[in-house]
Structure formats: C-alpha cells, structure tokens
MMTF fields as JSON, N, C-alpha, C and O atoms, coordinates in Angstrom:
{
  "mmtfVersion": "1.0.0",
  "mmtfProducer": "UNKNOWN",
  "numBonds": 391,
  "numAtoms": 392,
  "numGroups": 98,
  "numChains": 1,
  "numModels": 1,
  "chainsPerModel": [1],
  "groupsPerChain": [98],
  "chainIdList": ["A"],
  "bondAtomList": [4, 2, 8, 6, 12, 10, 16, 14, 20, 18, 24, 22, 28, 26, 32, 30, 36, 34, 40, 38, 44, 42, 48, 46, 52, 50, 56, 54, 60, 58, 64, 62, 68, 66, 72, 70, 76, 74, 80, 78, 84, 82, 88, 86, 92, 90, 96, 94, 100, 98, 104, 102, 108, 106, 112, 110, 116, 114, 120, 118, 124, 122, 128, 126, 132, 130, 136, 134, 140, 138, 144, 142, 148, 146, 152, 150, 156, 154, 160, 158, 164, 162, 168, 166, 172, 170, 176, 174, 180, 178, 184, 182, 188, 186, 192, 190, 196, 194, 200, 198, 204, 202, 208, 206, 212, 210, 216, 214, 220, 218, 224, 222, 228, 226, 232, 230, 236, 234, 240, 238, 244, 242, 248, 246, 252, 250, 256, 254, 260, 258, 264, 262, 268, 266, 272, 270, 276, 274, 280, 278, 284, 282, 288, 286, 292, 290, 296, 294, 300, 298, 304, 302, 308, 306, 312, 310, 316, 314, 320, 318, 324, 322, 328, 326, 332, 330, 336, 334, 340, 338, 344, 342, 348, 346, 352, 350, 356, 354, 360, 358, 364, 362, 368, 366, 372, 370, 376, 374, 380, 378, 384, 382, 388, 386],
  "bondOrderList": [1, 1, 1, 1, 1, 1, 1, 1, 1, 1, 1, 1, 1, 1, 1, 1, 1, 1, 1, 1, 1, 1, 1, 1, 1, 1, 1, 1, 1, 1, 1, 1, 1, 1, 1, 1, 1, 1, 1, 1, 1, 1, 1, 1, 1, 1, 1, 1, 1, 1, 1, 1, 1, 1, 1, 1, 1, 1, 1, 1, 1, 1, 1, 1, 1, 1, 1, 1, 1, 1, 1, 1, 1, 1, 1, 1, 1, 1, 1, 1, 1, 1, 1, 1, 1, 1, 1, 1, 1, 1, 1, 1, 1, 1, 1, 1, 1],
  "groupList": [{"groupName": "MET", "atomNameList": ["N", "CA", "C", "O"], "elementList": ["N", "C", "C", "O"], "formalChargeList": [0, 0, 0, 0], "bondAtomList": [1, 0, 2, 1, 3, 2], "bondOrderList": [1, 1, 2], "singleLetterCode": "M", "chemCompType": "L-PEPTIDE LINKING"}, {"groupName": "LEU", "atomNameList": ["N", "CA", "C", "O"], "elementList": ["N", "C", "C", "O"], "formalChargeList": [0, 0, 0, 0], "bondAtomList": [1, 0, 2, 1, 3, 2], "bondOrderList": [1, 1, 2], "singleLetterCode": "L", "chemCompType": "L-PEPTIDE LINKING"}, {"groupName": "SER", "atomNameList": ["N", "CA", "C", "O"], "elementList": ["N", "C", "C", "O"], "formalChargeList": [0, 0, 0, 0], "bondAtomList": [1, 0, 2, 1, 3, 2], "bondOrderList": [1, 1, 2], "singleLetterCode": "S", "chemCompType": "L-PEPTIDE LINKING"}, {"groupName": "LYS", "atomNameList": ["N", "CA", "C", "O"], "elementList": ["N", "C", "C", "O"], "formalChargeList": [0, 0, 0, 0], "bondAtomList": [1, 0, 2, 1, 3, 2], "bondOrderList": [1, 1, 2], "singleLetterCode": "K", "chemCompType": "L-PEPTIDE LINKING"}, {"groupName": "PRO", "atomNameList": ["N", "CA", "C", "O"], "elementList": ["N", "C", "C", "O"], "formalChargeList": [0, 0, 0, 0], "bondAtomList": [1, 0, 2, 1, 3, 2], "bondOrderList": [1, 1, 2], "singleLetterCode": "P", "chemCompType": "L-PEPTIDE LINKING"}, {"groupName": "ALA", "atomNameList": ["N", "CA", "C", "O"], "elementList": ["N", "C", "C", "O"], "formalChargeList": [0, 0, 0, 0], "bondAtomList": [1, 0, 2, 1, 3, 2], "bondOrderList": [1, 1, 2], "singleLetterCode": "A", "chemCompType": "L-PEPTIDE LINKING"}, {"groupName": "TRP", "atomNameList": ["N", "CA", "C", "O"], "elementList": ["N", "C", "C", "O"], "formalChargeList": [0, 0, 0, 0], "bondAtomList": [1, 0, 2, 1, 3, 2], "bondOrderList": [1, 1, 2], "singleLetterCode": "W", "chemCompType": "L-PEPTIDE LINKING"}, {"groupName": "ILE", "atomNameList": ["N", "CA", "C", "O"], "elementList": ["N", "C", "C", "O"], "formalChargeList": [0, 0, 0, 0], "bondAtomList": [1, 0, 2, 1, 3, 2], "bondOrderList": [1, 1, 2], "singleLetterCode": "I", "chemCompType": "L-PEPTIDE LINKING"}, {"groupName": "PHE", "atomNameList": ["N", "CA", "C", "O"], "elementList": ["N", "C", "C", "O"], "formalChargeList": [0, 0, 0, 0], "bondAtomList": [1, 0, 2, 1, 3, 2], "bondOrderList": [1, 1, 2], "singleLetterCode": "F", "chemCompType": "L-PEPTIDE LINKING"}, {"groupName": "TYR", "atomNameList": ["N", "CA", "C", "O"], "elementList": ["N", "C", "C", "O"], "formalChargeList": [0, 0, 0, 0], "bondAtomList": [1, 0, 2, 1, 3, 2], "bondOrderList": [1, 1, 2], "singleLetterCode": "Y", "chemCompType": "L-PEPTIDE LINKING"}, {"groupName": "ASN", "atomNameList": ["N", "CA", "C", "O"], "elementList": ["N", "C", "C", "O"], "formalChargeList": [0, 0, 0, 0], "bondAtomList": [1, 0, 2, 1, 3, 2], "bondOrderList": [1, 1, 2], "singleLetterCode": "N", "chemCompType": "L-PEPTIDE LINKING"}, {"groupName": "GLY", "atomNameList": ["N", "CA", "C", "O"], "elementList": ["N", "C", "C", "O"], "formalChargeList": [0, 0, 0, 0], "bondAtomList": [1, 0, 2, 1, 3, 2], "bondOrderList": [1, 1, 2], "singleLetterCode": "G", "chemCompType": "PEPTIDE LINKING"}, {"groupName": "THR", "atomNameList": ["N", "CA", "C", "O"], "elementList": ["N", "C", "C", "O"], "formalChargeList": [0, 0, 0, 0], "bondAtomList": [1, 0, 2, 1, 3, 2], "bondOrderList": [1, 1, 2], "singleLetterCode": "T", "chemCompType": "L-PEPTIDE LINKING"}, {"groupName": "ASP", "atomNameList": ["N", "CA", "C", "O"], "elementList": ["N", "C", "C", "O"], "formalChargeList": [0, 0, 0, 0], "bondAtomList": [1, 0, 2, 1, 3, 2], "bondOrderList": [1, 1, 2], "singleLetterCode": "D", "chemCompType": "L-PEPTIDE LINKING"}, {"groupName": "GLU", "atomNameList": ["N", "CA", "C", "O"], "elementList": ["N", "C", "C", "O"], "formalChargeList": [0, 0, 0, 0], "bondAtomList": [1, 0, 2, 1, 3, 2], "bondOrderList": [1, 1, 2], "singleLetterCode": "E", "chemCompType": "L-PEPTIDE LINKING"}, {"groupName": "VAL", "atomNameList": ["N", "CA", "C", "O"], "elementList": ["N", "C", "C", "O"], "formalChargeList": [0, 0, 0, 0], "bondAtomList": [1, 0, 2, 1, 3, 2], "bondOrderList": [1, 1, 2], "singleLetterCode": "V", "chemCompType": "L-PEPTIDE LINKING"}, {"groupName": "HIS", "atomNameList": ["N", "CA", "C", "O"], "elementList": ["N", "C", "C", "O"], "formalChargeList": [0, 0, 0, 0], "bondAtomList": [1, 0, 2, 1, 3, 2], "bondOrderList": [1, 1, 2], "singleLetterCode": "H", "chemCompType": "L-PEPTIDE LINKING"}, {"groupName": "GLN", "atomNameList": ["N", "CA", "C", "O"], "elementList": ["N", "C", "C", "O"], "formalChargeList": [0, 0, 0, 0], "bondAtomList": [1, 0, 2, 1, 3, 2], "bondOrderList": [1, 1, 2], "singleLetterCode": "Q", "chemCompType": "L-PEPTIDE LINKING"}],
  "groupTypeList": [0, 1, 2, 1, 1, 3, 3, 4, 2, 5, 6, 7, 4, 7, 7, 7, 4, 1, 1, 8, 1, 5, 9, 7, 1, 4, 9, 7, 5, 1, 10, 11, 0, 4, 12, 4, 13, 4, 10, 5, 13, 14, 11, 15, 11, 5, 16, 1, 8, 17, 1, 6, 1, 1, 1, 14, 4, 8, 0, 1, 11, 8, 8, 5, 15, 3, 6, 8, 4, 16, 5, 4, 3, 17, 12, 2, 0, 7, 1, 5, 1, 17, 7, 7, 15, 5, 1, 1, 4, 7, 15, 0, 15, 8, 2, 1, 17, 1],
  "groupIdList": [1, 2, 3, 4, 5, 6, 7, 8, 9, 10, 11, 12, 13, 14, 15, 16, 17, 18, 19, 20, 21, 22, 23, 24, 25, 26, 27, 28, 29, 30, 31, 32, 33, 34, 35, 36, 37, 38, 39, 40, 41, 42, 43, 44, 45, 46, 47, 48, 49, 50, 51, 52, 53, 54, 55, 56, 57, 58, 59, 60, 61, 62, 63, 64, 65, 66, 67, 68, 69, 70, 71, 72, 73, 74, 75, 76, 77, 78, 79, 80, 81, 82, 83, 84, 85, 86, 87, 88, 89, 90, 91, 92, 93, 94, 95, 96, 97, 98],
  "secStructList": [7, 2, 2, 2, 2, 6, 1, 2, 2, 2, 2, 2, 2, 2, 2, 2, 2, 2, 2, 2, 2, 2, 2, 2, 2, 2, 2, 2, 2, 2, 2, 7, 1, 7, 7, 7, 7, 6, 6, 1, 7, 7, 7, 2, 2, 2, 2, 2, 2, 2, 2, 2, 2, 2, 2, 2, 2, 2, 2, 2, 2, 2, 2, 2, 2, 2, 2, 6, 6, 6, 7, 2, 2, 2, 2, 2, 2, 2, 2, 2, 2, 2, 2, 2, 2, 2, 2, 2, 2, 2, 2, 2, 2, 2, 2, 6, 6, 7],
  "xCoordList": [83.74, 85.132, 85.307, 86.127, 84.541, 84.693, 84.262, 84.831, 83.252, 82.824, 83.922, 84.127, 84.622, 85.715, 86.933, 87.696, 87.113, 88.252, 88.107, 89.09, 86.904, 86.679, 87.11, 87.197, 87.378, 87.815, 89.263, 90.077, 89.599, 90.978, 92.022, 93.144, 91.662, 92.636, 92.912, 93.872, 92.097, 92.33, 93.103, 94.021, 92.753, 93.378, 94.655, 95.484, 94.851, 96.088, 97.323, 98.316, 97.306, 98.484, 98.719, 99.778, 97.762, 97.95, 98.499, 99.354, 98.026, 98.422, 99.868, 100.597, 100.285, 101.631, 102.738, 103.635, 102.72, 103.768, 103.713, 104.748, 102.511, 102.405, 103.003, 103.57, 102.878, 103.517, 105.039, 105.717, 105.577, 107.023, 107.478, 108.529, 106.695, 107.035, 106.967, 107.808, 105.967, 105.844, 106.993, 107.279, 107.649, 108.82, 110.105, 110.959, 110.239, 111.484, 111.671, 112.754, 110.626, 110.764, 111.157, 112.097, 110.485, 110.945, 112.323, 113.085, 112.646, 113.965, 115.06, 116.054, 114.878, 115.873, 115.877, 116.939, 114.7, 114.624, 115.296, 115.936, 115.162, 115.73, 117.19, 117.978, 117.562, 118.906, 119.816, 121.024, 119.275, 120.077, 120.293, 119.77, 121.052, 121.326, 122.285, 123.339, 121.94, 122.851, 124.053, 123.934, 125.204, 126.39, 126.432, 126.312, 126.599, 126.587, 127.818, 128.943, 127.594, 128.659, 128.512, 127.531, 129.474, 129.323, 129.283, 128.789, 129.784, 129.805, 128.581, 128.353, 127.798, 126.659, 125.401, 125.252, 124.508, 123.213, 122.353, 122.459, 121.503, 120.695, 119.649, 119.281, 119.175, 118.167, 116.802, 116.58, 115.907, 114.565, 113.806, 113.104, 113.942, 113.239, 113.607, 112.741, 114.887, 115.33, 114.814, 114.436, 114.798, 114.3, 112.796, 112.32, 112.046, 110.615, 110.36, 109.436, 111.177, 111.049, 111.298, 110.578, 112.304, 112.599, 111.458, 111.118, 110.87, 109.72, 108.53, 107.852, 108.281, 107.187, 107.442, 106.521, 108.688, 109.045, 108.779, 108.419, 108.953, 108.677, 107.175, 106.711, 106.414, 104.989, 104.08, 102.97, 104.517, 103.663, 103.156, 101.967, 103.983, 103.438, 102.367, 101.421, 102.511, 101.496, 100.185, 99.107, 100.274, 99.059, 98.356, 97.132, 99.136, 98.544, 97.942, 96.863, 98.635, 98.121, 96.842, 95.909, 96.79, 95.577, 94.397, 93.298, 94.626, 93.556, 93.08, 91.876, 94.017, 93.649, 92.878, 91.866, 93.342, 92.68, 91.296, 90.354, 91.176, 89.899, 88.84, 87.683, 89.203, 88.2, 88.092, 87.097, 89.057, 88.983, 87.784, 87.157, 87.43, 86.244, 84.931, 83.989, 84.853, 83.614, 83.471, 82.382, 84.544, 84.497, 85.813, 86.7, 85.953, 87.259, 87.716, 88.901, 86.801, 87.22, 87.662, 88.707, 86.885, 87.242, 88.521, 89.374, 88.647, 89.847, 91.083, 92.131, 90.966, 92.112, 92.535, 93.727, 91.559, 91.889, 92.535, 93.511, 92.002, 92.574, 93.934, 94.839, 94.087, 95.383, 96.441, 97.59, 96.062, 97.0, 97.394, 98.561, 96.429, 96.717, 97.649, 98.579, 97.403, 98.256, 99.688, 100.639, 99.844, 101.184, 101.91, 103.092, 101.212, 101.839, 102.279, 103.389, 101.409, 101.743, 102.878, 103.717, 102.919, 103.991, 105.337, 106.38, 105.317, 106.574, 107.196, 108.402, 106.4, 106.936, 108.066, 109.152, 107.868, 108.994, 110.113, 111.279, 109.765, 110.803, 111.743, 112.964, 111.172, 111.99, 112.813, 113.982, 112.21, 112.935, 114.121, 115.224, 113.906, 114.979, 116.108, 117.281, 115.766, 116.815, 117.497, 118.689, 116.768, 117.414, 118.335, 119.371, 117.96, 118.81, 119.832, 120.642, 119.791, 120.711, 120.698, 121.744, 119.485, 119.344, 119.5, 119.41],
  "yCoordList": [116.529, 116.119, 114.779, 113.959, 114.557, 113.313, 112.103, 111.021, 112.275, 111.137, 110.739, 109.551, 111.71, 111.409, 110.875, 110.077, 111.31, 110.848, 109.387, 108.761, 108.842, 107.433, 106.501, 105.29, 107.033, 106.213, 105.783, 106.583, 104.528, 104.056, 104.876, 105.042, 105.384, 106.176, 107.512, 108.191, 107.905, 109.143, 108.898, 109.655, 107.855, 107.694, 106.871, 107.034, 105.995, 105.202, 106.09, 105.877, 107.096, 107.97, 108.849, 109.466, 108.915, 109.663, 108.748, 109.165, 107.528, 106.591, 106.123, 106.022, 105.839, 105.277, 106.221, 105.76, 107.519, 108.393, 108.489, 108.614, 108.433, 108.465, 107.211, 107.269, 106.075, 104.848, 104.974, 104.496, 105.615, 105.825, 106.742, 106.515, 107.773, 108.63, 107.847, 108.02, 106.99, 106.167, 105.176, 104.703, 104.856, 103.973, 104.766, 104.331, 105.92, 106.691, 107.34, 107.262, 107.978, 108.719, 107.837, 108.189, 106.704, 105.851, 105.245, 105.035, 104.963, 104.407, 105.389, 105.002, 106.653, 107.668, 107.893, 108.073, 107.885, 108.102, 106.979, 107.235, 105.75, 104.612, 104.351, 104.004, 104.511, 104.143, 105.324, 105.143, 106.512, 107.666, 107.722, 106.896, 108.684, 108.851, 107.765, 107.573, 107.058, 106.021, 106.641, 107.676, 106.005, 106.456, 105.744, 104.52, 106.494, 105.859, 104.99, 105.4, 103.805, 102.881, 102.582, 101.958, 103.016, 102.833, 101.369, 101.067, 100.463, 99.052, 98.287, 97.158, 98.874, 98.167, 98.391, 99.406, 97.418, 97.544, 98.494, 98.521, 99.272, 100.256, 99.611, 100.182, 98.453, 97.767, 97.792, 98.467, 97.042, 96.893, 98.216, 98.546, 98.968, 100.244, 101.204, 101.879, 101.267, 102.156, 101.691, 102.51, 100.386, 99.871, 100.102, 100.429, 99.937, 100.225, 101.711, 102.078, 102.564, 104.003, 104.346, 105.162, 103.734, 103.992, 103.529, 104.21, 102.385, 101.916, 102.859, 103.183, 103.296, 104.23, 105.539, 106.122, 106.0, 107.242, 107.147, 108.14, 105.976, 105.749, 105.672, 106.183, 105.049, 104.812, 105.971, 106.087, 106.812, 107.89, 108.826, 109.143, 109.284, 110.146, 109.455, 110.099, 108.157, 107.434, 107.345, 107.462, 107.139, 107.095, 108.455, 108.527, 109.526, 110.861, 111.183, 111.77, 110.799, 111.027, 110.253, 110.783, 109.007, 108.203, 108.848, 108.929, 109.3, 109.954, 111.213, 111.444, 112.023, 113.272, 113.01, 113.662, 112.071, 111.784, 111.18, 111.486, 110.335, 109.655, 110.58, 110.524, 111.418, 112.163, 113.639, 114.268, 114.219, 115.65, 116.001, 117.032, 115.197, 115.547, 115.505, 116.217, 114.699, 114.554, 115.611, 116.148, 115.906, 116.862, 117.633, 117.296, 118.668, 119.343, 120.038, 119.995, 120.674, 121.396, 120.422, 120.624, 119.377, 118.388, 117.656, 117.393, 117.331, 116.635, 117.494, 116.992, 118.789, 119.687, 119.766, 119.774, 119.824, 119.91, 118.619, 118.665, 117.482, 116.206, 115.985, 115.447, 116.395, 116.266, 117.124, 116.703, 118.319, 119.163, 118.494, 118.526, 117.891, 117.164, 115.984, 115.744, 115.25, 114.114, 114.566, 113.91, 115.672, 116.174, 116.63, 116.335, 117.344, 117.816, 116.639, 116.632, 115.649, 114.482, 113.687, 113.136, 113.618, 112.89, 113.592, 112.938, 114.908, 115.645, 115.494, 115.69, 115.15, 115.034, 114.007, 114.373, 112.743, 111.805, 112.092, 111.815, 112.646, 112.967, 114.027, 113.887, 115.084, 116.156, 115.623, 115.979, 114.776, 114.23, 113.378, 113.531, 112.493, 111.595, 112.377, 112.115, 113.329, 114.058, 115.102, 115.357, 115.712, 116.702, 116.039, 116.6, 114.845, 114.12, 113.228, 112.575, 113.202, 112.401, 110.937, 110.322, 110.393, 108.99, 108.075, 106.856],
  "zCoordList": [112.655, 112.641, 113.35, 112.938, 114.411, 115.161, 114.354, 114.506, 113.487, 112.674, 111.695, 111.444, 111.147, 110.221, 110.965, 110.422, 112.195, 112.995, 113.415, 113.811, 113.334, 113.661, 112.538, 112.746, 111.364, 110.231, 110.451, 110.913, 110.128, 110.33, 109.574, 110.053, 108.405, 107.653, 108.325, 107.962, 109.293, 110.033, 111.316, 111.631, 112.068, 113.382, 113.365, 114.26, 112.388, 112.358, 112.174, 112.87, 111.248, 111.148, 112.374, 112.492, 113.277, 114.525, 115.617, 116.4, 115.678, 116.732, 116.571, 117.558, 115.352, 115.139, 115.629, 116.334, 115.292, 115.856, 117.376, 118.032, 117.934, 119.397, 120.02, 121.111, 119.332, 119.809, 119.782, 120.691, 118.742, 118.7, 119.827, 120.427, 120.118, 121.26, 122.565, 123.447, 122.681, 123.887, 124.008, 125.108, 122.919, 122.948, 123.21, 123.982, 122.57, 122.638, 124.009, 124.59, 124.525, 125.784, 126.966, 127.678, 127.213, 128.323, 128.073, 129.017, 126.821, 126.518, 126.916, 127.53, 126.566, 126.923, 128.436, 129.032, 129.057, 130.504, 131.283, 132.303, 130.823, 131.546, 131.2, 132.081, 129.94, 129.491, 129.209, 129.061, 129.133, 128.774, 127.269, 126.521, 126.85, 125.422, 124.956, 125.563, 123.895, 123.398, 122.699, 122.044, 122.841, 122.122, 120.78, 120.723, 119.707, 118.387, 118.162, 118.448, 117.656, 117.297, 115.813, 115.408, 114.986, 113.538, 113.109, 112.023, 113.926, 113.551, 114.037, 113.603, 114.921, 115.511, 114.679, 113.999, 114.753, 114.114, 114.949, 116.175, 114.277, 114.995, 115.892, 116.919, 115.528, 116.327, 115.668, 114.662, 116.259, 115.696, 115.72, 114.764, 116.799, 116.903, 115.788, 115.231, 115.463, 114.394, 113.039, 112.201, 112.824, 111.547, 111.41, 110.322, 112.493, 112.455, 112.219, 111.493, 112.828, 112.612, 111.151, 110.575, 110.549, 109.14, 108.238, 107.27, 108.546, 107.763, 107.924, 106.948, 109.152, 109.372, 108.635, 108.061, 108.65, 107.976, 106.48, 105.847, 105.923, 104.509, 104.237, 103.218, 105.123, 104.883, 105.293, 104.775, 106.191, 106.698, 105.596, 105.6, 104.656, 103.593, 102.753, 102.301, 102.546, 101.785, 102.565, 101.983, 103.883, 104.701, 104.706, 104.602, 104.826, 104.819, 103.457, 103.373, 102.399, 101.049, 100.785, 100.183, 101.229, 101.065, 101.78, 101.231, 102.998, 103.754, 103.037, 102.92, 102.558, 101.894, 100.603, 100.345, 99.798, 98.521, 98.745, 98.013, 99.744, 99.977, 100.568, 100.153, 101.513, 102.259, 101.895, 102.255, 101.204, 100.889, 100.006, 100.249, 98.99, 98.196, 98.992, 98.647, 100.031, 100.799, 101.893, 102.095, 102.587, 103.706, 103.745, 104.529, 102.905, 102.807, 104.094, 104.424, 104.822, 106.026, 107.119, 107.737, 107.362, 108.374, 107.993, 108.841, 106.713, 106.246, 106.451, 106.858, 106.169, 106.35, 107.812, 108.12, 108.707, 110.129, 110.628, 111.377, 110.223, 110.657, 110.018, 110.655, 108.763, 108.09, 108.779, 108.913, 109.213, 109.96, 111.275, 111.663, 111.957, 113.197, 112.934, 113.703, 111.853, 111.503, 111.23, 111.656, 110.529, 110.2, 111.465, 111.643, 112.337, 113.581, 114.446, 114.977, 114.585, 115.407, 114.769, 115.481, 113.442, 112.758, 112.924, 112.946, 113.04, 113.183, 114.572, 114.726, 115.579, 116.943, 117.055, 117.504, 116.671, 116.787, 115.796, 116.077, 114.636, 113.649, 114.21, 114.131, 114.777, 115.356, 116.524, 116.676, 117.346, 118.492, 118.049, 118.574, 117.096, 116.648, 115.989, 116.256, 115.133, 114.434, 115.309, 115.138, 116.245, 117.11, 118.133, 118.49, 118.606, 119.554, 118.856, 119.512, 117.536, 116.712, 117.136, 117.344, 117.261, 117.653, 116.47, 116.616]
}
C-alpha cells in the first residue's frame, strides 16, 4: 500500500483537503464564526474550496481508473482513505454553514 501511496495521484487528493482543514480551523479559532453578508464576496478561500469541490471527484476517478486494474485491494483502501479525508472539510463547511 505504501508504494502506491507514493504516487502523486494517490497523495494529492489526500493533501488538498487537509490543507483546507489547516486553513479553516485556525481561521475559525482566530476570527470566530463569520456572519453571512449576502452582498459581500465570499473571498478567495471560498472560491478555492468551490474549485476543489469540483475537481476532487475527477482526481479520485483518475486514481481509481489508473490503479484499480494493477492493485485492486490497495487501490480500494487508498480510495476509501481519500474519500474519508475529502469528506472532512466538506462536512465542516456545510455543517457550520460557512
């Protein structure tokens, strides 16, 4: 599993959601919960999150299509890890209504 995890198509979909968590958690800790303003722009962080939200399924699909025929068990385990890690910032953003 570790040899497959060294491939960029395996670790990039894991690192990006962790970077969003590393951005969201200190932001909330330092600034508190933001109050929504319908007239204000969401900001760069929100736009990057939206782009990541669009691209993440394609990254996961690419990894699955590329590596599943070669190592199905390892690919399934890493894909499950990628999905779990991807759900962390999604659940946080939608549950806190950020």
